[in-house]
N, C-alpha and C positions, 0 to 999 in steps of 0.2 A: 082369482080367474079359476075359471076351469080349464085343465092343461088337455084335457083330450079333447075339447071341441072346441078351445081358445075364446071363450066367451067369460066376460065378468059376473061373479056373482053378488046380487045387494042385499045384504041382510037389515031386515029395519023391526026385530026382536032381538030378547033376549032367549037364550035357550042352549040345548046341544048342538052344535056344529054337523051337517050334514056327512055322511062317511065318507063322499070323495073328497071332504078338505084336505088335503096334504098335511102331515104331521111333521114335525121337527124336534127333535133334541137341543134346545134353547141354548147356546151358545159362541162366543161371537169367533167360530172357525165354521161355521157354517154357512154354503151361500150357493146359489142354484146352478144348478151344472147339467147341462144335458137334458132340461126337461124333469128333474127331478133335486133335491135335497142330497147336497153329497159335504163333505168334509174339503174342507180346503187346508191340505196339509201342509204347503208352503207356508201361509200367516202362522200356521201354529210352529212349526219351525224355527222363522223369523222369531215368533214370540219368547220361543223356549232358547235361542240363541243369545237374544237382548238379554232377557232375564240373567243367563249363565254369565253374560260378560259382567254385569251390573253387579252380581255377587262376587266374582274377581275381584273387582275393581276395588269392592267393599273390605275384602279379608285384606288385600294389598294394602290397603290405608290402615288398618287396623296393624299388620305385621311391620309397615314401615314408623309407625308410632310407636313400635319398642322398640326398634332396631337403631333408630337415629339419633337419640341422645346415647345408646352405648358406642356406635360409630365415629359419633363427635369427638368421644372421648380416648378413643383410640387412634384417629387422624391426629391430634400433636402430639401422641404419645401421654396424654394427661390419664388415661384408664387404669382403676385401680385392677389390682390382683383378682377382686372379687367381680369385678365387672368386664373380664378379659373372659371367662368361661361363660357367662351370660349370653354373651357375642354369639361365641362360636357354637352355643348348641341349637 
């Protein structure tokens, strides 16, 4: 689509594109904004937040896997002298 004259361009050959062809950095956060390509910052921030939450969840699961057996020993009072410092660390 020619963004100046609002007409479609059809190409029936291989070769370089005309100089008027809009260029875009290819990634998932590009979108057409106000007649030109721009960065969708909200989508990018949402993806970063989702990734951070996922990483936090993974780290919490790993920490809980380490702490749970020690806590289970402390709760009924069966923790050994060696387990107590490990739980408090």
